[in-house]
C-alpha positions as CSV (number, residue, x, y, z in Angstrom):
1,M,-4.2,38.1,15.0
2,K,-3.5,35.1,12.8
3,K,-6.2,33.3,10.9
4,N,-6.1,30.0,9.1
5,N,-7.7,31.4,5.9
6,I,-7.7,30.0,2.5
7,I,-5.5,32.1,0.3
8,K,-7.6,34.1,-2.1
9,G,-6.3,33.8,-5.7
10,K,-3.8,31.1,-4.9
11,L,-5.5,28.5,-2.8
12,S,-4.2,25.5,-0.9
13,I,-4.3,22.4,-3.0
14,V,-6.9,20.7,-0.9
15,S,-9.0,23.7,-0.1
16,V,-9.3,24.8,-3.7
17,L,-10.6,21.4,-4.6
18,I,-13.2,21.6,-1.8
19,L,-14.4,25.0,-2.9
20,I,-14.6,24.1,-6.6
21,M,-16.3,20.8,-5.8
22,T,-19.1,22.5,-3.9
23,M,-19.7,24.7,-7.0
24,I,-19.4,22.2,-9.8
25,N,-20.5,18.9,-8.3
26,S,-24.1,18.5,-7.3
27,C,-24.0,14.9,-8.4
28,S,-26.6,12.6,-6.7
29,E,-23.8,10.3,-5.6
30,S,-22.7,12.7,-2.9
31,E,-24.4,15.5,-1.2
32,L,-22.0,16.0,1.7
33,D,-21.6,19.1,3.7
34,L,-18.0,20.3,2.9
35,Q,-17.0,22.9,5.4
36,P,-13.3,23.8,5.3
37,L,-11.6,24.5,8.6
38,N,-9.8,27.6,7.4
39,S,-11.5,30.7,8.6
40,M,-10.9,30.2,12.3
41,D,-8.8,32.6,14.4
42,E,-6.0,30.4,15.7
43,S,-5.7,32.5,18.8
44,L,-9.4,31.7,19.6
45,V,-9.4,28.0,18.5
46,F,-6.4,27.0,20.7
47,S,-7.0,29.6,23.5
48,T,-8.9,27.4,25.9
49,A,-9.0,23.7,26.7
50,A,-12.7,23.5,25.7
51,N,-12.0,25.1,22.3
52,V,-9.1,22.8,21.7
53,D,-11.3,19.8,22.4
54,L,-14.0,21.1,20.0
55,S,-11.4,21.5,17.3
56,V,-10.3,17.9,17.8
57,T,-13.8,16.6,17.6
58,G,-14.2,18.7,14.4
59,V,-11.7,16.4,12.6
60,Y,-13.9,13.5,13.5
61,S,-16.9,15.4,12.1
62,T,-14.9,15.8,8.9
63,A,-14.4,12.0,8.8
64,Q,-18.2,11.5,9.4
65,S,-19.4,13.9,6.7
66,G,-16.6,13.1,4.3
67,V,-14.9,9.8,3.3
68,F,-15.5,7.7,6.5
69,G,-19.3,7.7,6.3
70,L,-21.3,6.2,3.5
71,A,-18.6,6.9,0.9
72,Y,-16.1,4.5,2.7
73,V,-18.6,1.7,2.9
74,E,-20.3,2.1,-0.5
75,Q,-17.3,2.9,-2.6
76,N,-15.4,-0.1,-1.3
77,D,-18.5,-2.4,-1.7
78,M,-19.3,-1.1,-5.2
79,R,-15.8,-1.9,-6.5
80,G,-16.4,-5.5,-5.5
81,E,-19.0,-8.2,-6.5
82,D,-20.8,-9.1,-3.2
83,M,-23.2,-6.1,-3.2
84,V,-25.3,-4.9,-6.1
85,N,-26.0,-1.3,-7.0
86,T,-29.7,-1.2,-7.7
87,A,-30.1,2.3,-9.0
88,S,-27.9,5.3,-10.2
89,F,-26.4,6.0,-6.8
90,Y,-22.7,5.1,-7.2
91,Q,-23.4,3.5,-10.5
92,I,-20.3,5.0,-12.0
93,T,-18.1,3.2,-9.4
94,Y,-20.1,-0.1,-9.7
95,T,-19.8,-0.1,-13.5
96,T,-16.2,1.1,-13.6
97,T,-17.0,4.0,-15.9
98,Y,-15.3,6.7,-13.9
99,D,-12.7,9.2,-15.1
100,G,-10.7,12.0,-13.6
101,G,-13.7,14.2,-13.2
102,T,-16.1,11.7,-11.6
103,G,-17.6,13.4,-8.6
104,S,-17.6,10.6,-6.1
105,N,-14.0,9.7,-6.8
106,V,-12.8,13.3,-6.8
107,N,-14.6,13.7,-3.4
108,Y,-12.8,10.7,-2.1
109,W,-9.4,12.3,-2.8
110,V,-10.5,15.8,-1.7
111,N,-12.2,14.8,1.5
112,N,-9.3,12.5,2.6
113,Y,-6.8,15.3,2.1
114,E,-9.2,17.8,3.8
115,M,-9.2,15.6,6.9
116,I,-5.5,15.1,6.7
117,N,-5.0,18.9,6.5
118,K,-7.2,19.5,9.5
119,A,-5.4,16.8,11.5
120,N,-2.1,18.6,10.6
121,I,-3.6,21.9,11.7
122,I,-4.5,20.3,15.1
123,I,-1.1,18.7,15.5
124,E,0.5,22.1,15.2
125,G,-2.2,23.8,17.3
126,V,-2.2,21.5,20.3
127,T,1.5,21.6,20.4
128,K,1.4,25.3,20.8
129,A,-1.5,25.1,23.3
130,A,0.6,22.8,25.5
131,N,3.6,25.0,25.2
132,S,1.5,28.0,26.4
133,G,-0.1,26.1,29.2
134,V,-3.6,25.9,27.8
135,I,-3.6,22.1,28.0
136,T,-1.4,19.7,29.8
137,T,1.3,17.6,28.1
138,A,-0.8,14.4,28.8
139,V,-3.8,15.9,27.1
140,R,-1.7,17.1,24.2
141,D,-0.2,13.7,23.7
142,N,-3.6,12.0,23.6
143,Y,-4.8,14.6,21.0
144,L,-1.6,14.1,19.0
145,G,-2.1,10.4,19.0
146,E,-5.7,10.7,17.8
147,M,-4.6,12.9,14.9
148,Y,-1.7,10.6,13.9
149,F,-4.3,7.8,13.8
150,L,-6.7,9.6,11.6
151,R,-3.9,10.8,9.4
152,A,-2.7,7.3,8.9
153,L,-6.2,6.0,8.3
154,A,-6.8,8.5,5.5
155,H,-3.6,7.9,3.7
156,L,-4.1,4.1,4.0
157,E,-7.5,4.5,2.4
158,L,-6.1,6.5,-0.5
159,L,-3.6,3.8,-1.2
160,K,-6.3,1.2,-1.9
161,H,-7.7,3.2,-4.8
162,F,-4.9,5.3,-6.3
163,S,-1.9,2.9,-6.0
164,Q,-1.1,-0.7,-6.8
165,P,-0.9,-3.2,-4.0
166,Y,2.2,-3.6,-1.9
167,N,3.7,-6.6,-3.8
168,F,3.1,-5.1,-7.3
169,T,6.9,-4.7,-7.4
170,A,9.4,-6.8,-5.4
171,D,10.4,-3.8,-3.2
172,A,7.2,-1.8,-3.4
173,S,9.0,0.9,-5.3
174,H,6.0,1.7,-7.5
175,P,4.1,5.1,-7.0
176,G,2.4,5.7,-3.7
177,I,0.4,8.8,-2.7
178,P,1.5,12.2,-1.4
179,Y,2.0,11.9,2.4
180,R,1.1,15.2,3.8
181,V,2.5,16.0,7.3
182,T,2.4,19.8,7.4
183,A,-0.7,22.0,7.5
184,I,-1.5,24.1,4.4
185,T,-2.5,27.4,5.8
186,D,-0.7,30.2,3.9
187,S,1.2,30.9,0.7
188,G,4.4,29.5,2.1
189,S,2.9,26.2,3.1
190,F,1.0,26.0,-0.2
191,E,4.2,26.4,-2.2
192,E,5.9,23.7,-0.1
193,A,2.9,21.4,-0.6
194,L,3.2,21.6,-4.3
195,K,6.7,20.0,-4.0
196,V,5.3,16.9,-2.3
197,G,5.2,14.1,-4.8
198,R,3.8,10.6,-4.6
199,G,6.9,8.8,-3.2
200,T,6.8,5.0,-3.4
201,V,4.3,2.6,-1.8
202,A,7.1,1.4,0.5
203,E,7.7,4.9,1.7
204,T,4.0,5.6,2.1
205,Y,3.6,2.5,4.3
206,T,6.6,3.4,6.3
207,K,5.0,6.8,7.1
208,I,1.7,5.2,7.9
209,L,3.4,2.9,10.4
210,A,5.3,5.7,11.9
211,D,2.1,7.6,12.5
212,L,0.4,4.5,14.0
213,N,3.3,3.8,16.2
214,M,3.0,7.4,17.5
215,A,-0.7,6.9,18.0
216,E,-0.1,3.6,19.9
217,N,2.4,5.3,22.2
218,L,0.5,8.6,22.7
219,T,-3.2,7.8,22.7
220,V,-5.0,6.7,25.8
221,S,-6.3,3.1,26.1
222,K,-10.0,2.4,25.6
223,S,-10.3,1.8,29.3
224,A,-9.6,5.5,29.8
225,R,-12.5,6.5,27.5
226,T,-16.1,6.9,28.6
227,G,-19.3,6.2,26.8
228,N,-19.3,6.1,23.1
229,G,-15.7,7.4,23.1
230,K,-14.4,3.9,23.8
231,I,-15.3,3.1,20.1
232,T,-15.7,6.4,18.4
233,R,-12.4,8.1,19.4
234,A,-9.0,6.7,18.5
235,T,-7.4,4.6,21.2
236,K,-4.1,2.8,21.7
237,E,-6.0,-0.4,20.8
238,A,-7.4,1.1,17.6
239,A,-3.9,2.0,16.5
240,I,-2.8,-1.5,17.0
241,A,-5.7,-3.0,15.2
242,L,-5.1,-0.7,12.2
243,K,-1.5,-1.8,12.2
244,V,-2.7,-5.4,11.8
245,R,-4.5,-4.3,8.6
246,V,-1.4,-2.4,7.4
247,Y,0.8,-5.4,7.9
248,L,-1.7,-7.7,6.2
249,N,-1.5,-5.4,3.2
250,M,2.3,-5.5,3.3
251,R,2.2,-9.3,3.6
252,D,4.3,-9.2,6.8
253,W,2.6,-12.2,8.4
254,T,4.8,-12.3,11.5
255,K,3.9,-8.7,12.3
256,V,0.2,-9.4,11.8
257,L,0.5,-12.0,14.5
258,S,2.6,-9.9,16.9
259,E,0.4,-6.9,16.6
260,G,-2.8,-8.9,16.9
261,A,-1.5,-10.6,20.0
262,K,-1.3,-7.3,21.7
263,L,-5.1,-7.2,21.7
264,N,-5.6,-10.5,23.4
265,G,-8.0,-9.8,26.3
266,A,-8.8,-6.3,25.1
267,Y,-11.7,-7.3,22.9
268,S,-14.0,-10.3,22.5
269,L,-16.5,-11.4,19.9
270,T,-20.1,-10.8,20.8
271,A,-22.2,-13.9,21.4
272,S,-24.2,-13.4,18.2
273,P,-23.1,-11.8,14.9
274,G,-25.9,-9.2,15.1
275,Q,-25.0,-7.7,18.5
276,P,-22.5,-5.1,17.1
277,F,-25.4,-3.8,14.9
278,V,-28.2,-3.4,17.5
279,I,-29.5,0.2,17.6
280,G,-27.4,1.8,20.4
281,G,-25.4,-1.4,20.9
282,N,-23.1,-0.5,18.1
283,Y,-21.4,1.9,20.4
284,S,-21.3,-0.4,23.5
285,N,-20.2,-3.8,22.5
286,T,-17.1,-5.9,23.2
287,E,-16.1,-6.3,19.5
288,S,-16.2,-2.9,17.8
289,V,-12.7,-1.4,17.9
290,F,-13.3,1.9,16.0
291,S,-16.4,3.3,14.4
292,I,-17.5,6.7,13.2
293,E,-20.3,8.1,15.3
294,N,-23.6,9.3,14.1
295,S,-26.6,10.5,16.1
296,A,-30.1,12.0,15.6
297,N,-28.5,15.4,15.8
298,T,-25.3,14.8,13.8
299,N,-25.6,12.5,10.8
300,P,-25.0,12.9,7.0
301,G,-28.7,12.8,6.2
302,V,-30.7,10.6,3.8
303,N,-28.0,10.8,1.0
304,G,-25.2,10.0,3.3
305,A,-26.4,7.6,6.0
306,L,-26.0,3.9,5.8
307,A,-29.5,3.1,7.1
308,A,-30.9,5.3,4.3
309,I,-28.9,3.9,1.4
310,Y,-28.5,0.2,2.4
311,N,-31.8,-0.2,4.2
312,N,-34.7,2.3,3.9
313,R,-34.1,3.3,0.2
314,S,-32.9,-0.1,-1.0
315,L,-30.2,1.4,-3.2
316,V,-27.8,-1.5,-2.5
317,C,-28.6,-5.2,-2.1
318,I,-26.7,-8.4,-1.4
319,S,-25.5,-10.1,-4.5
320,P,-26.6,-13.7,-5.3
321,I,-22.9,-14.3,-6.0
322,I,-22.1,-14.3,-2.3
323,W,-25.6,-15.2,-1.0
324,R,-25.3,-18.5,-2.8
325,N,-21.6,-19.2,-2.1
326,P,-21.4,-22.8,-0.9
327,R,-19.2,-21.9,2.1
328,W,-22.1,-19.8,3.5
329,M,-24.2,-22.3,5.3
330,A,-27.9,-22.1,4.6
331,D,-28.8,-21.9,8.3
332,D,-26.0,-19.5,9.2
333,K,-27.2,-16.9,11.7
334,R,-25.9,-14.1,9.4
335,R,-28.8,-14.9,7.1
336,E,-31.3,-14.3,9.9
337,E,-34.2,-12.0,8.9
338,T,-34.4,-8.7,10.7
339,A,-31.3,-9.3,12.8
340,M,-28.9,-9.3,9.8
341,V,-31.0,-9.4,6.6
342,R,-34.1,-7.8,5.2
343,T,-36.0,-9.4,2.3
344,N,-38.3,-7.3,0.2
345,P,-41.7,-8.7,-1.2
346,S,-39.9,-9.8,-4.4
347,G,-37.4,-11.9,-2.5
348,V,-34.4,-9.6,-2.9
349,K,-32.0,-9.7,0.1
350,F,-30.6,-6.5,1.7
351,V,-28.1,-6.0,4.5
352,N,-29.9,-5.1,7.7
353,K,-26.9,-4.1,9.8
354,Y,-27.9,-0.4,9.7
355,K,-31.3,-0.4,11.3
356,D,-32.0,3.2,12.5
357,V,-33.9,4.5,9.5
358,I,-35.5,7.2,11.7
359,N,-32.6,8.9,13.5
360,L,-29.8,7.6,11.2
361,S,-27.6,7.0,14.3
362,D,-25.9,3.8,13.2
363,G,-22.1,3.9,13.6
364,V,-19.9,3.4,10.6
365,P,-17.9,0.2,11.4
366,I,-14.2,0.9,10.5
367,I,-12.5,-1.9,12.5
368,R,-14.0,-4.9,14.4
369,Y,-12.1,-7.5,16.4
370,A,-13.4,-10.1,14.0
371,E,-11.2,-8.5,11.4
372,V,-8.1,-8.9,13.6
373,L,-8.9,-12.6,14.2
374,L,-9.4,-13.4,10.5
375,S,-6.2,-11.5,9.6
376,M,-4.3,-13.5,12.2
377,A,-5.9,-16.7,10.8
378,E,-4.7,-15.8,7.3
379,A,-1.2,-15.0,8.6
380,D,-1.0,-18.3,10.5
381,A,-2.2,-20.2,7.5
382,R,0.4,-18.7,5.2
383,L,3.1,-19.4,7.8
384,G,2.1,-23.1,8.1
385,N,0.4,-22.8,11.5
386,T,-2.6,-24.7,10.2
387,A,-4.2,-25.7,13.5
388,K,-4.0,-22.2,14.9
389,A,-5.3,-20.7,11.7
390,I,-8.3,-23.0,11.8
391,S,-8.9,-22.2,15.5
392,E,-8.9,-18.4,14.7
393,L,-11.2,-18.9,11.7
394,N,-13.6,-20.9,13.8
395,Q,-13.7,-18.3,16.5
396,V,-15.4,-15.9,14.1
397,R,-17.4,-18.5,12.1
398,N,-18.7,-20.7,14.9
399,R,-20.8,-18.1,16.6
400,S,-23.0,-18.0,13.4
401,L,-23.4,-21.7,13.0
402,A,-26.6,-23.6,13.8
403,N,-24.7,-26.7,14.8
404,V,-21.1,-26.0,15.7
405,T,-20.1,-29.6,16.4
406,A,-21.3,-30.7,13.0
407,Q,-20.5,-27.6,10.9
408,Q,-17.2,-26.2,12.2
409,Y,-14.1,-26.5,10.2
410,T,-11.5,-29.2,11.0
411,S,-8.1,-30.0,9.4
412,A,-10.0,-32.5,7.2
413,S,-12.0,-29.6,5.7
414,F,-9.0,-28.4,3.7
415,A,-6.8,-30.2,1.2
416,N,-4.0,-27.7,1.4
417,V,-3.1,-24.2,2.4
418,T,-4.7,-22.7,-0.7
419,S,-8.1,-24.2,0.3
420,L,-7.7,-22.9,3.9
421,A,-6.7,-19.4,2.7
422,D,-9.7,-19.4,0.3
423,A,-12.0,-20.3,3.3
424,I,-10.6,-17.4,5.3
425,I,-11.0,-14.9,2.5
426,T,-14.5,-16.1,1.9
427,E,-15.3,-15.8,5.6
428,R,-14.2,-12.2,5.4
429,R,-16.6,-11.7,2.5
430,I,-19.5,-13.1,4.6
431,E,-18.6,-11.6,7.9
432,F,-18.1,-8.1,6.6
433,I,-20.7,-7.9,3.9
434,G,-22.0,-4.4,3.6
435,E,-19.2,-2.9,5.7
436,G,-16.9,-1.7,2.9
437,M,-14.2,-4.4,3.3
438,R,-14.4,-6.2,0.0
439,W,-12.3,-3.9,-2.2
440,G,-9.4,-3.8,0.3
441,D,-9.1,-7.6,0.0
442,I,-9.5,-7.6,-3.8
443,H,-6.8,-5.0,-4.1
444,R,-4.2,-6.6,-1.7
445,L,-4.7,-10.0,-3.3
446,L,-4.3,-9.0,-7.0
447,Y,-0.9,-10.5,-7.1
448,D,-1.2,-13.1,-4.4
449,D,0.5,-16.5,-4.7
450,L,-2.4,-18.5,-3.2
451,V,-5.7,-16.9,-3.9
452,P,-5.1,-14.1,-6.4
453,T,-8.0,-12.0,-7.4
454,P,-8.2,-11.5,-11.2
455,G,-9.0,-7.8,-11.2
456,I,-12.4,-6.0,-10.8
457,P,-14.6,-9.1,-10.5
458,A,-17.5,-10.1,-12.7
459,K,-20.7,-8.8,-11.2
460,M,-24.5,-8.7,-11.4
461,A,-25.8,-6.0,-13.7
462,N,-26.4,-2.6,-12.2
463,A,-30.1,-3.1,-11.4
464,M,-32.5,-4.7,-8.9
465,P,-31.9,-8.5,-9.2
466,A,-34.8,-10.8,-9.5
467,G,-35.9,-12.4,-6.3
468,S,-35.5,-15.9,-7.9
469,T,-31.7,-15.4,-8.2
470,F,-31.4,-15.7,-4.4
471,K,-32.7,-19.3,-4.2
472,L,-30.2,-21.4,-2.2
473,G,-29.0,-24.9,-3.2
474,S,-26.4,-24.1,-5.8
475,P,-23.9,-21.4,-6.7
476,Y,-25.1,-18.5,-8.8
477,T,-24.3,-19.2,-12.5
478,G,-26.5,-16.5,-14.2
479,P,-25.4,-13.5,-16.3
480,L,-22.5,-11.4,-15.1
481,T,-20.5,-8.5,-16.4
482,D,-17.0,-9.1,-17.7
483,I,-14.0,-9.2,-15.4
484,I,-11.8,-6.1,-15.7
485,P,-8.3,-7.7,-15.5
486,K,-5.8,-6.5,-13.0
487,T,-3.6,-5.3,-15.9
488,N,-6.3,-2.8,-17.0
489,F,-5.6,0.8,-16.1
490,K,-9.0,1.2,-14.5
491,I,-7.9,-0.9,-11.6
492,L,-6.6,2.4,-10.2
493,W,-8.5,5.6,-10.0
494,P,-7.0,8.6,-11.7
495,I,-5.6,11.4,-9.6
496,P,-8.5,13.9,-10.1
497,N,-8.3,16.4,-13.0
498,I,-8.9,19.2,-10.5
499,E,-5.7,18.2,-8.7
500,V,-3.4,17.7,-11.6
501,I,-4.6,21.1,-13.1
502,N,-3.5,22.9,-10.0
503,N,-0.5,20.7,-9.0
504,P,2.3,20.3,-11.6
505,T,4.2,17.8,-9.5
506,L,1.2,15.4,-9.5
507,A,0.4,16.2,-13.1
508,A,3.6,14.5,-14.0
509,Q,2.8,11.5,-11.8
510,Q,-0.7,10.6,-13.0
511,N,-1.6,6.9,-13.0
512,P,-0.9,5.2,-16.3
513,G,-3.7,5.2,-18.9
514,W,-5.4,8.3,-17.6
């Protein structure tokens, strides 16, 4: 009887990190329930169709309780300038004072690879289950597609923090991340895993795209899903939408457009910007492509739920930097109280996208169709398709305008392509505020030719801002921290100490400066 057990004495790379992290890291930044999938009898887990389905949903549970819950949103927001960390929660990320032992960053590495390893276990297991007749080949293929999607998503997320952007070198030959495609379940697989180095960024993206192409081909369409599963389980359309993000990072503008075009008619923007964030409605709207599900019975709790951190506990607020950005119209519907924003008695503004402070059931938005449209707008702008770019930009922006006729963008709004690109990037900042999108744009644009980001941006201090700093009428010009330039080694997170101690291959491939 074979079991997927952690090897005592010589543990799998990812599992050893998980076990040690639960012992040494009780940091307030993360109180996640880390439960390794490694003590299950394989003959039981993959013996019935029901058990197989439970094992697949278990990988989504790992995403929910690990990286793709609060950590995904807050880590990516705290690395940027548009949200302010008001207390000690994620202060280390916000102030860029991390090192190889910082708990929240170590968890990010560990939890991503935990999810990857579980996906690899499922890939092997469902293949065997289909071969033995436990599930049909059609069911197997859908499960495989889901796991390929989640595996690609996790590796893509790691690239944003541990590797330089795609165009850092002309051929993307700089270090990527280890791309793990086999399950670590015994001493043999452990030894093989130790040999897997970082590869190049180009190689990592090639593997991500291979997984997403498999996901697109194997996973069912959202029309075949029922209920919340249309949004909370991987679908053919979700794989396509994630490819749009991948190609945007790779600066392959033509591919951004061809992949985005596949989704024409599959999704539509909701009539108002707040509809994807109505309690219950965030799982049943026309715009959300893929979200991580939470419910009253299954959620990460008060230290891991978006409604707790961004709303009820007021640990993260909107920054006056973006609140007072001139491109954000004063009467924009995304400023509406209750629907989109909450203001405390002092006048400080908070994102109110995550409203369920009682049951903590808000979904974690990973991909919305608005992202696809704005990515296409940027690609069209860079390719010289100005009219089409403005049209796609306006599709997203116009639904939030008080007076579309007077306020929408026209060709006269932009002096050149740089101005148009800047408007598109700013629109992404406004549209996705509080959704964990900012660092991805900062990172991919570090070496851009039109709108380069200088590094880790200047920010408000780590504290609750004064309500007076949110007064509209002019850009914010008050005190800010120093920019950390893109040449500074802290642009990249270090491979965690706990990994390099146990993995001689990666010890020799640590990011410079750490």
